[in-house]
C-alpha positions, -999 to 999 in steps of 0.1 A, spaced: 203 -330 -274 196 -323 -237 161 -311 -228 162 -279 -208 138 -279 -179 137 -317 -176 157 -347 -163 182 -361 -187 206 -391 -187 240 -376 -198 275 -390 -200 305 -375 -182 330 -365 -209 357 -347 -188 366 -334 -154 376 -299 -145 387 -280 -114 353 -263 -111 332 -294 -118 325 -319 -146 313 -316 -182 285 -338 -196 278 -346 -232 252 -322 -247 252 -339 -281 245 -310 -306 249 -285 -277 282 -276 -262 292 -298 -233 271 -290 -202 288 -280 -170 278 -295 -136 293 -273 -109 315 -291 -84 289 -287 -55 266 -312 -74 291 -337 -86 286 -372 -70 314 -388 -50 337 -410 -71 323 -397 -104 344 -408 -134 346 -401 -171 320 -422 -191 297 -424 -161 260 -418 -169 242 -395 -146 205 -385 -142 206 -347 -141 183 -317 -143 193 -292 -170 185 -255 -169 200 -220 -174 217 -203 -144 218 -166 -135 246 -161 -161 225 -177 -188 247 -208 -190 232 -242 -195 242 -262 -165 233 -296 -149 225 -305 -113 218 -337 -95 192 -319 -75 156 -325 -84 133 -295 -86 98 -294 -71 85 -291 -107 97 -295 -142 86 -282 -176 51 -295 -183 42 -297 -146 16 -279 -126 28 -272 -90 20 -253 -59 50 -230 -52 58 -202 -27 69 -167 -37 102 -158 -22 106 -123 -37 93 -99 -63 112 -75 -86 103 -52 -115 107 -83 -138 82 -105 -119 78 -128 -90 103 -155 -80 93 -189 -67 111 -215 -46 113 -246 -67 140 -264 -48 170 -251 -68 196 -225 -60 182 -202 -88 146 -193 -81 119 -197 -108 106 -166 -125 69 -158 -131 69 -128 -155 44 -101 -147 26 -109 -180 21 -145 -168 6 -136 -135 -32 -140 -132 -31 -117 -102 -1 -98 -88 18 -123 -67 29 -115 -31 60 -126 -13 52 -154 12 21 -166 -5 19 -198 -26 2 -202 -60 -6 -230 -84 15 -224 -115 25 -242 -148 62 -246 -156 71 -240 -192 101 -233 -214 102 -198 -229 110 -204 -266 125 -169 -270 150 -172 -241 153 -210 -237 148 -204 -200 124 -222 -176 96 -200 -163 62 -203 -147 27 -189 -153 -4 -187 -131 -26 -182 -161 -34 -219 -161 -62 -220 -187 -35 -214 -214 -19 -247 -206 -48 -270 -197 -60 -294 -224 -95 -283 -232 -102 -310 -257 -129 -336 -246 -113 -361 -223 -116 -398 -228 -123 -411 -193 -148 -437 -180 -172 -428 -152 -157 -441 -119 -121 -440 -133 -95 -430 -106 -75 -398 -114 -49 -376 -98 -61 -342 -88 -47 -308 -78 -71 -281 -65 -63 -248 -81 -92 -224 -76 -124 -219 -56 -157 -208 -72 -193 -205 -61 -199 -241 -73 -170 -256 -55 -134 -262 -65 -116 -263 -99 -92 -291 -102 -64 -302 -126 -70 -338 -137 -40 -359 -144 -18 -328 -149 -36 -319 -181 -74 -315 -180 -97 -292 -160 -125 -306 -138 -149 -294 -112 -154 -307 -76 -188 -296 -63 -188 -281 -28 -219 -300 -17 -201 -332 -25 -170 -325 -5 -170 -341 29 -134 -334 40 -112 -304 44 -95 -294 11 -74 -264 1 -58 -247 -30 -27 -265 -41 -37 -298 -25 -30 -330 -44 -53 -360 -39 -70 -389 -56 -105 -386 -71 -129 -403 -94 -146 -392 -126 -183 -389 -119 -195 -375 -152 -182 -363 -186 -205 -335 -197 -216 -329 -233 -192 -299 -235 -163 -320 -225 -160 -307 -189 -153 -333 -162 -172 -336 -129 -151 -351 -102 -159 -368 -69 -136 -377 -40 -154 -410 -33 -162 -436 -58 -199 -441 -63 -215 -473 -50 -205 -494 -21 -167 -495 -28 -157 -464 -9 -180 -461 22 -164 -443 51 -166 -458 86 -195 -436 97 -216 -442 66 -209 -479 70 -224 -478 105 -256 -463 90 -256 -488 61 -252 -517 84 -281 -505 106 -303 -502 75 -294 -537 64 -302 -550 98 -337 -533 98 -350 -544 64 -335 -515 46 -355 -488 64 -350 -466 95 -369 -437 112 -338 -417 117 -333 -386 94 -313 -354 95 -342 -340 116 -339 -366 143 -327 -354 178 -290 -355 184 -294 -375 216 -313 -403 198 -287 -404 170 -258 -407 195 -276 -433 215 -283 -455 185 -252 -449 163 -226 -436 187 -219 -406 165 -227 -368 165 -256 -354 145 -232 -334 124 -213 -365 113 -246 -384 109 -259 -357 85 -226 -357 65 -227 -395 61 -264 -394 50 -254 -368 24 -226 -390 11 -249 -421 9 -276 -400 -8 -251 -385 -33 -239 -420 -42 -276 -431 -47 -273 -457 -20 -302 -444 0 -335 -425 -5 -343 -398 21 -380 -392 29 -396 -368 53 -396 -393 82 -377 -423 69 -345 -433 51 -345 -464 28 -319 -483 9 -322 -476 -28 
């Protein structure tokens, strides 16, 4: 039986003037409109296709790959709104509906939102929701500290950024530990820094320790190593002295110190910085 809202490997069972039909097993044969049929397609060929319902509520197949499938979180743009809800561009001819009841806030045309793509059990149609907490796995996660994970940023709070971890769990990325531009909807790699007793996951963008030192922090680290692990430069030092010694701006110097301190590589005193 073909899975609606996902990729399927289906067999061509017959040709027609308006396209081809693919085996749907217990379902009726599934139409692939002529516009999507590969060149030289023959009966008994196996095709990787995406299956969904069209505007006439027919189950159809396409060789196009959508930007997101059932079970995915994605950052998609609103292309229109109606009394039914908002419609998102997900890379297919038929736009993806976000019903009003599934909108965390009223969506606006032209703006993009992080949504979860699901299959409506009542209608058997693919839809989306911006009420993400309904679909995140809130059970305690089994990660090791330092483990690399895939992230998507989905919200901004006073503490920092809420992130989706590996397309299933919720995590937090603290603002005072972010040393690069980030934005809602961005996908990037991160590292598990801590699993809290309540099961929540703290995330960092750099791995703790010496493995992921950026070039500016490495300059400071090399200077410390060359001077017996101690220096008289701190974030209070004059910008001119920092530039003369390290060849970097005071702003970047302070960011690098913060990263090294966060990773527990250095200890910052009133007048000195030491290797930990």
